[in-house]
PDB file of N, CA, C, O and CB in Angstrom:
ATOM      1  N   MET A   1      73.478  27.624 133.521  1.00  0.00           N
ATOM      2  CA  MET A   1      72.547  28.025 134.530  1.00  0.00           C
ATOM      3  C   MET A   1      73.070  29.230 135.301  1.00  0.00           C
ATOM      4  O   MET A   1      72.283  30.050 135.774  1.00  0.00           O
ATOM      5  CB  MET A   1      72.265  26.875 135.462  1.00  0.00           C
ATOM      6  N   ARG A   2      74.368  29.343 135.430  1.00  0.00           N
ATOM      7  CA  ARG A   2      74.954  30.465 136.172  1.00  0.00           C
ATOM      8  C   ARG A   2      74.745  31.787 135.466  1.00  0.00           C
ATOM      9  O   ARG A   2      74.826  32.844 136.092  1.00  0.00           O
ATOM     10  CB  ARG A   2      76.433  30.237 136.387  1.00  0.00           C
ATOM     11  N   LEU A   3      74.477  31.743 134.168  1.00  0.00           N
ATOM     12  CA  LEU A   3      74.287  32.975 133.405  1.00  0.00           C
ATOM     13  C   LEU A   3      72.878  33.538 133.532  1.00  0.00           C
ATOM     14  O   LEU A   3      72.642  34.690 133.166  1.00  0.00           O
ATOM     15  CB  LEU A   3      74.600  32.730 131.953  1.00  0.00           C
ATOM     16  N   ILE A   4      71.944  32.752 134.040  1.00  0.00           N
ATOM     17  CA  ILE A   4      70.570  33.226 134.223  1.00  0.00           C
ATOM     18  C   ILE A   4      70.534  34.101 135.464  1.00  0.00           C
ATOM     19  O   ILE A   4      70.887  33.634 136.547  1.00  0.00           O
ATOM     20  CB  ILE A   4      69.559  32.033 134.347  1.00  0.00           C
ATOM     21  N   PRO A   5      70.115  35.363 135.338  1.00  0.00           N
ATOM     22  CA  PRO A   5      70.017  36.203 136.535  1.00  0.00           C
ATOM     23  C   PRO A   5      69.060  35.575 137.543  1.00  0.00           C
ATOM     24  O   PRO A   5      68.001  35.070 137.173  1.00  0.00           O
ATOM     25  CB  PRO A   5      69.547  37.628 136.166  1.00  0.00           C
ATOM     26  N   LEU A   6      69.438  35.611 138.807  1.00  0.00           N
ATOM     27  CA  LEU A   6      68.644  34.966 139.846  1.00  0.00           C
ATOM     28  C   LEU A   6      67.237  35.533 139.916  1.00  0.00           C
ATOM     29  O   LEU A   6      66.301  34.814 140.265  1.00  0.00           O
ATOM     30  CB  LEU A   6      69.323  35.114 141.189  1.00  0.00           C
ATOM     31  N   ASP A   7      67.071  36.813 139.589  1.00  0.00           N
ATOM     32  CA  ASP A   7      65.724  37.400 139.643  1.00  0.00           C
ATOM     33  C   ASP A   7      64.881  37.039 138.420  1.00  0.00           C
ATOM     34  O   ASP A   7      63.757  37.521 138.283  1.00  0.00           O
ATOM     35  CB  ASP A   7      65.822  38.915 139.763  1.00  0.00           C
ATOM     36  N   ARG A   8      65.407  36.204 137.537  1.00  0.00           N
ATOM     37  CA  ARG A   8      64.675  35.722 136.359  1.00  0.00           C
ATOM     38  C   ARG A   8      64.456  34.224 136.378  1.00  0.00           C
ATOM     39  O   ARG A   8      63.860  33.664 135.457  1.00  0.00           O
ATOM     40  CB  ARG A   8      65.411  36.099 135.101  1.00  0.00           C
ATOM     41  N   LEU A   9      64.933  33.581 137.418  1.00  0.00           N
ATOM     42  CA  LEU A   9      64.922  32.127 137.474  1.00  0.00           C
ATOM     43  C   LEU A   9      63.698  31.616 138.229  1.00  0.00           C
ATOM     44  O   LEU A   9      63.350  32.140 139.288  1.00  0.00           O
ATOM     45  CB  LEU A   9      66.201  31.611 138.132  1.00  0.00           C
ATOM     46  N   MET A  10      63.046  30.587 137.676  1.00  0.00           N
ATOM     47  CA  MET A  10      61.986  29.865 138.364  1.00  0.00           C
ATOM     48  C   MET A  10      62.332  28.382 138.272  1.00  0.00           C
ATOM     49  O   MET A  10      63.016  27.954 137.343  1.00  0.00           O
ATOM     50  CB  MET A  10      60.564  30.174 137.743  1.00  0.00           C
ATOM     51  N   ILE A  11      61.859  27.609 139.232  1.00  0.00           N
ATOM     52  CA  ILE A  11      62.107  26.168 139.199  1.00  0.00           C
ATOM     53  C   ILE A  11      60.776  25.437 139.190  1.00  0.00           C
ATOM     54  O   ILE A  11      59.759  25.954 139.653  1.00  0.00           O
ATOM     55  CB  ILE A  11      62.975  25.717 140.410  1.00  0.00           C
ATOM     56  N   GLU A  12      60.802  24.222 138.654  1.00  0.00           N
ATOM     57  CA  GLU A  12      59.595  23.405 138.566  1.00  0.00           C
ATOM     58  C   GLU A  12      59.988  21.942 138.607  1.00  0.00           C
ATOM     59  O   GLU A  12      61.173  21.607 138.634  1.00  0.00           O
ATOM     60  CB  GLU A  12      58.792  23.723 137.279  1.00  0.00           C
ATOM     61  N   THR A  13      58.993  21.076 138.610  1.00  0.00           N
ATOM     62  CA  THR A  13      59.279  19.639 138.694  1.00  0.00           C
ATOM     63  C   THR A  13      59.039  18.895 137.385  1.00  0.00           C
ATOM     64  O   THR A  13      59.390  17.718 137.291  1.00  0.00           O
ATOM     65  CB  THR A  13      58.439  19.019 139.773  1.00  0.00           C
ATOM     66  N   ASP A  14      58.464  19.524 136.386  1.00  0.00           N
ATOM     67  CA  ASP A  14      58.080  18.837 135.149  1.00  0.00           C
ATOM     68  C   ASP A  14      57.103  17.702 135.436  1.00  0.00           C
ATOM     69  O   ASP A  14      57.056  16.717 134.699  1.00  0.00           O
ATOM     70  CB  ASP A  14      59.322  18.292 134.428  1.00  0.00           C
ATOM     71  N   ALA A  15      56.331  17.839 136.497  1.00  0.00           N
ATOM     72  CA  ALA A  15      55.369  16.796 136.875  1.00  0.00           C
ATOM     73  C   ALA A  15      54.295  16.688 135.812  1.00  0.00           C
ATOM     74  O   ALA A  15      53.872  17.718 135.288  1.00  0.00           O
ATOM     75  CB  ALA A  15      54.733  17.094 138.255  1.00  0.00           C
ATOM     76  N   PRO A  16      53.837  15.512 135.469  1.00  0.00           N
ATOM     77  CA  PRO A  16      54.153  14.210 136.053  1.00  0.00           C
ATOM     78  C   PRO A  16      55.275  13.471 135.334  1.00  0.00           C
ATOM     79  O   PRO A  16      55.513  12.299 135.628  1.00  0.00           O
ATOM     80  CB  PRO A  16      52.927  13.356 136.058  1.00  0.00           C
ATOM     81  N   TYR A  17      55.966  14.109 134.412  1.00  0.00           N
ATOM     82  CA  TYR A  17      56.998  13.432 133.629  1.00  0.00           C
ATOM     83  C   TYR A  17      58.384  13.899 134.044  1.00  0.00           C
ATOM     84  O   TYR A  17      58.520  14.783 134.889  1.00  0.00           O
ATOM     85  CB  TYR A  17      56.786  13.677 132.134  1.00  0.00           C
ATOM     86  N   LEU A  18      59.385  13.323 133.467  1.00  0.00           N
ATOM     87  CA  LEU A  18      60.789  13.692 133.642  1.00  0.00           C
ATOM     88  C   LEU A  18      61.238  13.674 135.096  1.00  0.00           C
ATOM     89  O   LEU A  18      61.660  14.694 135.640  1.00  0.00           O
ATOM     90  CB  LEU A  18      61.030  15.055 133.068  1.00  0.00           C
ATOM     91  N   LEU A  19      61.144  12.535 135.701  1.00  0.00           N
ATOM     92  CA  LEU A  19      61.631  12.327 137.057  1.00  0.00           C
ATOM     93  C   LEU A  19      63.124  12.658 137.084  1.00  0.00           C
ATOM     94  O   LEU A  19      63.851  12.243 136.181  1.00  0.00           O
ATOM     95  CB  LEU A  19      61.364  10.857 137.537  1.00  0.00           C
ATOM     96  N   PRO A  20      63.602  13.390 138.090  1.00  0.00           N
ATOM     97  CA  PRO A  20      65.046  13.678 138.150  1.00  0.00           C
ATOM     98  C   PRO A  20      65.862  12.390 138.101  1.00  0.00           C
ATOM     99  O   PRO A  20      65.593  11.442 138.839  1.00  0.00           O
ATOM    100  CB  PRO A  20      65.388  14.468 139.432  1.00  0.00           C
ATOM    101  N   ARG A  21      66.848  12.370 137.234  1.00  0.00           N
ATOM    102  CA  ARG A  21      67.646  11.151 137.026  1.00  0.00           C
ATOM    103  C   ARG A  21      68.431  10.733 138.254  1.00  0.00           C
ATOM    104  O   ARG A  21      68.681   9.546 138.463  1.00  0.00           O
ATOM    105  CB  ARG A  21      68.598  11.351 135.882  1.00  0.00           C
ATOM    106  N   ASP A  22      68.822  11.709 139.070  1.00  0.00           N
ATOM    107  CA  ASP A  22      69.661  11.390 140.220  1.00  0.00           C
ATOM    108  C   ASP A  22      68.876  11.245 141.522  1.00  0.00           C
ATOM    109  O   ASP A  22      69.473  11.199 142.598  1.00  0.00           O
ATOM    110  CB  ASP A  22      70.707  12.449 140.385  1.00  0.00           C
ATOM    111  N   LEU A  23      67.567  11.173 141.440  1.00  0.00           N
ATOM    112  CA  LEU A  23      66.728  11.019 142.630  1.00  0.00           C
ATOM    113  C   LEU A  23      66.900   9.621 143.204  1.00  0.00           C
ATOM    114  O   LEU A  23      66.699   8.624 142.510  1.00  0.00           O
ATOM    115  CB  LEU A  23      65.240  11.286 142.296  1.00  0.00           C
ATOM    116  N   GLN A  24      67.272   9.559 144.472  1.00  0.00           N
ATOM    117  CA  GLN A  24      67.472   8.263 145.124  1.00  0.00           C
ATOM    118  C   GLN A  24      66.722   8.244 146.443  1.00  0.00           C
ATOM    119  O   GLN A  24      66.798   9.233 147.172  1.00  0.00           O
ATOM    120  CB  GLN A  24      68.979   7.976 145.348  1.00  0.00           C
ATOM    121  N   PRO A  25      66.023   7.215 146.793  1.00  0.00           N
ATOM    122  CA  PRO A  25      65.753   6.071 145.927  1.00  0.00           C
ATOM    123  C   PRO A  25      64.699   6.430 144.872  1.00  0.00           C
ATOM    124  O   PRO A  25      63.877   7.325 145.070  1.00  0.00           O
ATOM    125  CB  PRO A  25      65.285   4.860 146.765  1.00  0.00           C
ATOM    126  N   LYS A  26      64.745   5.724 143.774  1.00  0.00           N
ATOM    127  CA  LYS A  26      63.764   5.953 142.712  1.00  0.00           C
ATOM    128  C   LYS A  26      62.382   5.514 143.194  1.00  0.00           C
ATOM    129  O   LYS A  26      62.234   4.413 143.724  1.00  0.00           O
ATOM    130  CB  LYS A  26      64.162   5.190 141.412  1.00  0.00           C
ATOM    131  N   PRO A  27      61.374   6.363 143.016  1.00  0.00           N
ATOM    132  CA  PRO A  27      60.023   5.941 143.400  1.00  0.00           C
ATOM    133  C   PRO A  27      59.543   4.795 142.512  1.00  0.00           C
ATOM    134  O   PRO A  27      59.898   4.713 141.336  1.00  0.00           O
ATOM    135  CB  PRO A  27      59.041   7.129 143.314  1.00  0.00           C
ATOM    136  N   ARG A  28      58.749   3.933 143.081  1.00  0.00           N
ATOM    137  CA  ARG A  28      58.230   2.786 142.318  1.00  0.00           C
ATOM    138  C   ARG A  28      57.405   3.222 141.122  1.00  0.00           C
ATOM    139  O   ARG A  28      57.465   2.608 140.057  1.00  0.00           O
ATOM    140  CB  ARG A  28      57.387   1.893 143.215  1.00  0.00           C
ATOM    141  N   SER A  29      56.636   4.286 141.303  1.00  0.00           N
ATOM    142  CA  SER A  29      55.729   4.701 140.233  1.00  0.00           C
ATOM    143  C   SER A  29      56.456   5.388 139.079  1.00  0.00           C
ATOM    144  O   SER A  29      55.907   5.502 137.983  1.00  0.00           O
ATOM    145  CB  SER A  29      54.672   5.630 140.787  1.00  0.00           C
ATOM    146  N   ARG A  30      57.688   5.847 139.316  1.00  0.00           N
ATOM    147  CA  ARG A  30      58.469   6.587 138.308  1.00  0.00           C
ATOM    148  C   ARG A  30      57.746   7.859 137.874  1.00  0.00           C
ATOM    149  O   ARG A  30      58.060   8.421 136.824  1.00  0.00           O
ATOM    150  CB  ARG A  30      58.745   5.698 137.080  1.00  0.00           C
ATOM    151  N   ARG A  31      56.793   8.311 138.660  1.00  0.00           N
ATOM    152  CA  ARG A  31      56.025   9.517 138.363  1.00  0.00           C
ATOM    153  C   ARG A  31      56.640  10.695 139.111  1.00  0.00           C
ATOM    154  O   ARG A  31      56.878  10.613 140.317  1.00  0.00           O
ATOM    155  CB  ARG A  31      54.526   9.336 138.749  1.00  0.00           C
ATOM    156  N   ASN A  32      56.896  11.780 138.406  1.00  0.00           N
ATOM    157  CA  ASN A  32      57.423  12.982 139.034  1.00  0.00           C
ATOM    158  C   ASN A  32      56.274  13.727 139.711  1.00  0.00           C
ATOM    159  O   ASN A  32      55.171  13.808 139.170  1.00  0.00           O
ATOM    160  CB  ASN A  32      58.140  13.891 137.991  1.00  0.00           C
ATOM    161  N   GLU A  33      56.540  14.265 140.887  1.00  0.00           N
ATOM    162  CA  GLU A  33      55.516  14.972 141.649  1.00  0.00           C
ATOM    163  C   GLU A  33      56.109  16.243 142.249  1.00  0.00           C
ATOM    164  O   GLU A  33      57.324  16.343 142.414  1.00  0.00           O
ATOM    165  CB  GLU A  33      54.932  14.066 142.761  1.00  0.00           C
ATOM    166  N   PRO A  34      55.260  17.212 142.573  1.00  0.00           N
ATOM    167  CA  PRO A  34      55.760  18.456 143.176  1.00  0.00           C
ATOM    168  C   PRO A  34      56.551  18.236 144.466  1.00  0.00           C
ATOM    169  O   PRO A  34      57.349  19.097 144.836  1.00  0.00           O
ATOM    170  CB  PRO A  34      54.603  19.379 143.457  1.00  0.00           C
ATOM    171  N   LYS A  35      56.360  17.129 145.154  1.00  0.00           N
ATOM    172  CA  LYS A  35      57.099  16.890 146.396  1.00  0.00           C
ATOM    173  C   LYS A  35      58.601  16.736 146.155  1.00  0.00           C
ATOM    174  O   LYS A  35      59.380  16.744 147.108  1.00  0.00           O
ATOM    175  CB  LYS A  35      56.563  15.648 147.089  1.00  0.00           C
ATOM    176  N   TYR A  36      59.017  16.597 144.892  1.00  0.00           N
ATOM    177  CA  TYR A  36      60.438  16.503 144.568  1.00  0.00           C
ATOM    178  C   TYR A  36      61.062  17.866 144.290  1.00  0.00           C
ATOM    179  O   TYR A  36      62.236  17.946 143.929  1.00  0.00           O
ATOM    180  CB  TYR A  36      60.636  15.601 143.372  1.00  0.00           C
ATOM    181  N   LEU A  37      60.297  18.926 144.454  1.00  0.00           N
ATOM    182  CA  LEU A  37      60.821  20.273 144.204  1.00  0.00           C
ATOM    183  C   LEU A  37      62.045  20.594 145.074  1.00  0.00           C
ATOM    184  O   LEU A  37      62.972  21.225 144.567  1.00  0.00           O
ATOM    185  CB  LEU A  37      59.726  21.309 144.454  1.00  0.00           C
ATOM    186  N   PRO A  38      62.103  20.201 146.340  1.00  0.00           N
ATOM    187  CA  PRO A  38      63.331  20.454 147.115  1.00  0.00           C
ATOM    188  C   PRO A  38      64.574  19.819 146.484  1.00  0.00           C
ATOM    189  O   PRO A  38      65.668  20.378 146.563  1.00  0.00           O
ATOM    190  CB  PRO A  38      63.162  19.929 148.535  1.00  0.00           C
ATOM    191  N   HIS A  39      64.404  18.666 145.867  1.00  0.00           N
ATOM    192  CA  HIS A  39      65.526  18.028 145.177  1.00  0.00           C
ATOM    193  C   HIS A  39      65.963  18.873 143.970  1.00  0.00           C
ATOM    194  O   HIS A  39      67.156  19.072 143.740  1.00  0.00           O
ATOM    195  CB  HIS A  39      65.139  16.595 144.722  1.00  0.00           C
ATOM    196  N   VAL A  40      64.993  19.358 143.217  1.00  0.00           N
ATOM    197  CA  VAL A  40      65.296  20.211 142.061  1.00  0.00           C
ATOM    198  C   VAL A  40      65.995  21.485 142.542  1.00  0.00           C
ATOM    199  O   VAL A  40      66.985  21.916 141.951  1.00  0.00           O
ATOM    200  CB  VAL A  40      63.994  20.563 141.267  1.00  0.00           C
ATOM    201  N   LEU A  41      65.477  22.079 143.608  1.00  0.00           N
ATOM    202  CA  LEU A  41      66.091  23.285 144.172  1.00  0.00           C
ATOM    203  C   LEU A  41      67.541  23.034 144.568  1.00  0.00           C
ATOM    204  O   LEU A  41      68.418  23.833 144.242  1.00  0.00           O
ATOM    205  CB  LEU A  41      65.294  23.772 145.387  1.00  0.00           C
ATOM    206  N   ALA A  42      67.800  21.944 145.261  1.00  0.00           N
ATOM    207  CA  ALA A  42      69.165  21.633 145.685  1.00  0.00           C
ATOM    208  C   ALA A  42      70.100  21.477 144.492  1.00  0.00           C
ATOM    209  O   ALA A  42      71.248  21.918 144.539  1.00  0.00           O
ATOM    210  CB  ALA A  42      69.179  20.360 146.526  1.00  0.00           C
ATOM    211  N   THR A  43      69.617  20.857 143.434  1.00  0.00           N
ATOM    212  CA  THR A  43      70.434  20.666 142.238  1.00  0.00           C
ATOM    213  C   THR A  43      70.720  21.995 141.553  1.00  0.00           C
ATOM    214  O   THR A  43      71.853  22.252 141.146  1.00  0.00           O
ATOM    215  CB  THR A  43      69.742  19.711 141.265  1.00  0.00           C
ATOM    216  N   VAL A  44      69.707  22.835 141.423  1.00  0.00           N
ATOM    217  CA  VAL A  44      69.894  24.159 140.807  1.00  0.00           C
ATOM    218  C   VAL A  44      70.881  24.982 141.636  1.00  0.00           C
ATOM    219  O   VAL A  44      71.783  25.610 141.082  1.00  0.00           O
ATOM    220  CB  VAL A  44      68.531  24.911 140.681  1.00  0.00           C
ATOM    221  N   ALA A  45      70.714  24.982 142.948  1.00  0.00           N
ATOM    222  CA  ALA A  45      71.613  25.740 143.817  1.00  0.00           C
ATOM    223  C   ALA A  45      73.051  25.246 143.691  1.00  0.00           C
ATOM    224  O   ALA A  45      73.981  26.050 143.630  1.00  0.00           O
ATOM    225  CB  ALA A  45      71.152  25.644 145.273  1.00  0.00           C
ATOM    226  N   ALA A  46      73.234  23.939 143.652  1.00  0.00           N
ATOM    227  CA  ALA A  46      74.581  23.380 143.504  1.00  0.00           C
ATOM    228  C   ALA A  46      75.207  23.784 142.172  1.00  0.00           C
ATOM    229  O   ALA A  46      76.390  24.119 142.116  1.00  0.00           O
ATOM    230  CB  ALA A  46      74.540  21.853 143.618  1.00  0.00           C
ATOM    231  N   CYS A  47      74.421  23.752 141.110  1.00  0.00           N
ATOM    232  CA  CYS A  47      74.927  24.154 139.794  1.00  0.00           C
ATOM    233  C   CYS A  47      75.325  25.626 139.766  1.00  0.00           C
ATOM    234  O   CYS A  47      76.263  26.008 139.068  1.00  0.00           O
ATOM    235  CB  CYS A  47      73.876  23.883 138.720  1.00  0.00           C
ATOM    236  N   ARG A  48      74.614  26.443 140.522  1.00  0.00           N
ATOM    237  CA  ARG A  48      74.898  27.875 140.578  1.00  0.00           C
ATOM    238  C   ARG A  48      75.971  28.213 141.606  1.00  0.00           C
ATOM    239  O   ARG A  48      76.509  29.320 141.594  1.00  0.00           O
ATOM    240  CB  ARG A  48      73.633  28.640 140.894  1.00  0.00           C
ATOM    241  N   GLY A  49      76.293  27.262 142.506  1.00  0.00           N
ATOM    242  CA  GLY A  49      77.262  27.521 143.553  1.00  0.00           C
ATOM    243  C   GLY A  49      76.718  28.476 144.604  1.00  0.00           C
ATOM    244  O   GLY A  49      77.460  29.279 145.171  1.00  0.00           O
ATOM    245  N   GLU A  50      75.412  28.384 144.861  1.00  0.00           N
ATOM    246  CA  GLU A  50      74.752  29.277 145.810  1.00  0.00           C
ATOM    247  C   GLU A  50      74.016  28.455 146.857  1.00  0.00           C
ATOM    248  O   GLU A  50      73.683  27.297 146.606  1.00  0.00           O
ATOM    249  CB  GLU A  50      73.777  30.233 145.083  1.00  0.00           C
ATOM    250  N   PRO A  51      73.753  29.038 148.040  1.00  0.00           N
ATOM    251  CA  PRO A  51      73.011  28.302 149.064  1.00  0.00           C
ATOM    252  C   PRO A  51      71.572  28.042 148.611  1.00  0.00           C
ATOM    253  O   PRO A  51      70.950  28.918 148.010  1.00  0.00           O
ATOM    254  CB  PRO A  51      73.017  29.080 150.394  1.00  0.00           C
ATOM    255  N   PRO A  52      71.042  26.864 148.888  1.00  0.00           N
ATOM    256  CA  PRO A  52      69.657  26.557 148.500  1.00  0.00           C
ATOM    257  C   PRO A  52      68.651  27.558 149.057  1.00  0.00           C
ATOM    258  O   PRO A  52      67.665  27.876 148.391  1.00  0.00           O
ATOM    259  CB  PRO A  52      69.289  25.164 148.967  1.00  0.00           C
ATOM    260  N   GLU A  53      68.886  28.059 150.266  1.00  0.00           N
ATOM    261  CA  GLU A  53      67.954  29.017 150.867  1.00  0.00           C
ATOM    262  C   GLU A  53      67.868  30.305 150.052  1.00  0.00           C
ATOM    263  O   GLU A  53      66.789  30.875 149.897  1.00  0.00           O
ATOM    264  CB  GLU A  53      68.377  29.338 152.299  1.00  0.00           C
ATOM    265  N   ALA A  54      69.004  30.759 149.535  1.00  0.00           N
ATOM    266  CA  ALA A  54      69.019  31.983 148.727  1.00  0.00           C
ATOM    267  C   ALA A  54      68.298  31.771 147.405  1.00  0.00           C
ATOM    268  O   ALA A  54      67.556  32.643 146.953  1.00  0.00           O
ATOM    269  CB  ALA A  54      70.461  32.442 148.471  1.00  0.00           C
ATOM    270  N   VAL A  55      68.513  30.623 146.787  1.00  0.00           N
ATOM    271  CA  VAL A  55      67.843  30.319 145.521  1.00  0.00           C
ATOM    272  C   VAL A  55      66.345  30.152 145.753  1.00  0.00           C
ATOM    273  O   VAL A  55      65.541  30.617 144.946  1.00  0.00           O
ATOM    274  CB  VAL A  55      68.436  29.042 144.875  1.00  0.00           C
ATOM    275  N   ALA A  56      65.959  29.494 146.845  1.00  0.00           N
ATOM    276  CA  ALA A  56      64.537  29.315 147.158  1.00  0.00           C
ATOM    277  C   ALA A  56      63.856  30.663 147.359  1.00  0.00           C
ATOM    278  O   ALA A  56      62.769  30.898 146.831  1.00  0.00           O
ATOM    279  CB  ALA A  56      64.365  28.443 148.414  1.00  0.00           C
ATOM    280  N   GLU A  57      64.484  31.535 148.111  1.00  0.00           N
ATOM    281  CA  GLU A  57      63.891  32.855 148.361  1.00  0.00           C
ATOM    282  C   GLU A  57      63.738  33.648 147.065  1.00  0.00           C
ATOM    283  O   GLU A  57      62.691  34.247 146.821  1.00  0.00           O
ATOM    284  CB  GLU A  57      64.750  33.647 149.361  1.00  0.00           C
ATOM    285  N   ALA A  58      64.772  33.652 146.242  1.00  0.00           N
ATOM    286  CA  ALA A  58      64.735  34.420 144.995  1.00  0.00           C
ATOM    287  C   ALA A  58      63.738  33.837 143.996  1.00  0.00           C
ATOM    288  O   ALA A  58      62.989  34.586 143.368  1.00  0.00           O
ATOM    289  CB  ALA A  58      66.122  34.468 144.367  1.00  0.00           C
ATOM    290  N   THR A  59      63.718  32.518 143.843  1.00  0.00           N
ATOM    291  CA  THR A  59      62.812  31.924 142.853  1.00  0.00           C
ATOM    292  C   THR A  59      61.362  32.029 143.295  1.00  0.00           C
ATOM    293  O   THR A  59      60.473  32.198 142.460  1.00  0.00           O
ATOM    294  CB  THR A  59      63.174  30.459 142.610  1.00  0.00           C
ATOM    295  N   THR A  60      61.112  31.933 144.582  1.00  0.00           N
ATOM    296  CA  THR A  60      59.742  32.102 145.088  1.00  0.00           C
ATOM    297  C   THR A  60      59.270  33.529 144.851  1.00  0.00           C
ATOM    298  O   THR A  60      58.152  33.752 144.388  1.00  0.00           O
ATOM    299  CB  THR A  60      59.664  31.756 146.596  1.00  0.00           C
ATOM    300  N   SER A  61      60.124  34.488 145.169  1.00  0.00           N
ATOM    301  CA  SER A  61      59.782  35.896 144.958  1.00  0.00           C
ATOM    302  C   SER A  61      59.497  36.185 143.484  1.00  0.00           C
ATOM    303  O   SER A  61      58.529  36.869 143.150  1.00  0.00           O
ATOM    304  CB  SER A  61      60.916  36.799 145.458  1.00  0.00           C
ATOM    305  N   HIS A  62      60.352  35.654 142.610  1.00  0.00           N
ATOM    306  CA  HIS A  62      60.166  35.883 141.175  1.00  0.00           C
ATOM    307  C   HIS A  62      58.873  35.237 140.685  1.00  0.00           C
ATOM    308  O   HIS A  62      58.139  35.845 139.906  1.00  0.00           O
ATOM    309  CB  HIS A  62      61.365  35.334 140.382  1.00  0.00           C
ATOM    310  N   ALA A  63      58.587  34.021 141.127  1.00  0.00           N
ATOM    311  CA  ALA A  63      57.356  33.335 140.701  1.00  0.00           C
ATOM    312  C   ALA A  63      56.126  34.110 141.165  1.00  0.00           C
ATOM    313  O   ALA A  63      55.162  34.248 140.412  1.00  0.00           O
ATOM    314  CB  ALA A  63      57.316  31.890 141.256  1.00  0.00           C
ATOM    315  N   LEU A  64      56.149  34.613 142.390  1.00  0.00           N
ATOM    316  CA  LEU A  64      55.011  35.401 142.889  1.00  0.00           C
ATOM    317  C   LEU A  64      54.795  36.652 142.047  1.00  0.00           C
ATOM    318  O   LEU A  64      53.660  36.998 141.720  1.00  0.00           O
ATOM    319  CB  LEU A  64      55.232  35.794 144.358  1.00  0.00           C
ATOM    320  N   ARG A  65      55.893  37.334 141.695  1.00  0.00           N
ATOM    321  CA  ARG A  65      55.782  38.526 140.827  1.00  0.00           C
ATOM    322  C   ARG A  65      55.281  38.141 139.435  1.00  0.00           C
ATOM    323  O   ARG A  65      54.387  38.787 138.888  1.00  0.00           O
ATOM    324  CB  ARG A  65      57.152  39.248 140.714  1.00  0.00           C
ATOM    325  N   PHE A  66      55.859  37.093 138.875  1.00  0.00           N
ATOM    326  CA  PHE A  66      55.521  36.656 137.524  1.00  0.00           C
ATOM    327  C   PHE A  66      54.042  36.327 137.385  1.00  0.00           C
ATOM    328  O   PHE A  66      53.410  36.693 136.393  1.00  0.00           O
ATOM    329  CB  PHE A  66      56.351  35.450 137.144  1.00  0.00           C
ATOM    330  N   PHE A  67      53.491  35.636 138.377  1.00  0.00           N
ATOM    331  CA  PHE A  67      52.102  35.216 138.314  1.00  0.00           C
ATOM    332  C   PHE A  67      51.151  36.220 138.954  1.00  0.00           C
ATOM    333  O   PHE A  67      49.955  35.950 139.061  1.00  0.00           O
ATOM    334  CB  PHE A  67      51.947  33.881 138.976  1.00  0.00           C
ATOM    335  N   GLY A  68      51.666  37.384 139.387  1.00  0.00           N
ATOM    336  CA  GLY A  68      50.829  38.459 139.900  1.00  0.00           C
ATOM    337  C   GLY A  68      50.288  38.238 141.309  1.00  0.00           C
ATOM    338  O   GLY A  68      49.213  38.736 141.645  1.00  0.00           O
ATOM    339  N   PHE A  69      51.023  37.496 142.135  1.00  0.00           N
ATOM    340  CA  PHE A  69      50.570  37.227 143.501  1.00  0.00           C
ATOM    341  C   PHE A  69      51.291  38.063 144.543  1.00  0.00           C
ATOM    342  O   PHE A  69      51.194  37.767 145.734  1.00  0.00           O
ATOM    343  CB  PHE A  69      50.753  35.773 143.820  1.00  0.00           C
ATOM    344  N   GLU A  70      52.000  39.082 144.139  1.00  0.00           N
ATOM    345  CA  GLU A  70      52.731  39.930 145.080  1.00  0.00           C
ATOM    346  C   GLU A  70      51.807  40.707 145.946  1.00  0.00           C
ATOM    347  O   GLU A  70      52.256  41.474 146.798  1.00  0.00           O
ATOM    348  CB  GLU A  70      53.645  40.868 144.358  1.00  0.00           C
TER     349      GLU A  70
END
């Protein structure tokens, strides 16, 4: 993950499937939802050794450019 340039990285939740394995407590429904995106962001930031705020800003900016919402 550290090899992916930050300006090329986007994050997602894989909703409604693939609930994060380390999510605690586990939701009863076992359904993944966009509300778990902060958890995904924190995990990506930790893997990269970067502050979550920096990763959030960069991935949001990249997603807006990618989808033409700039």
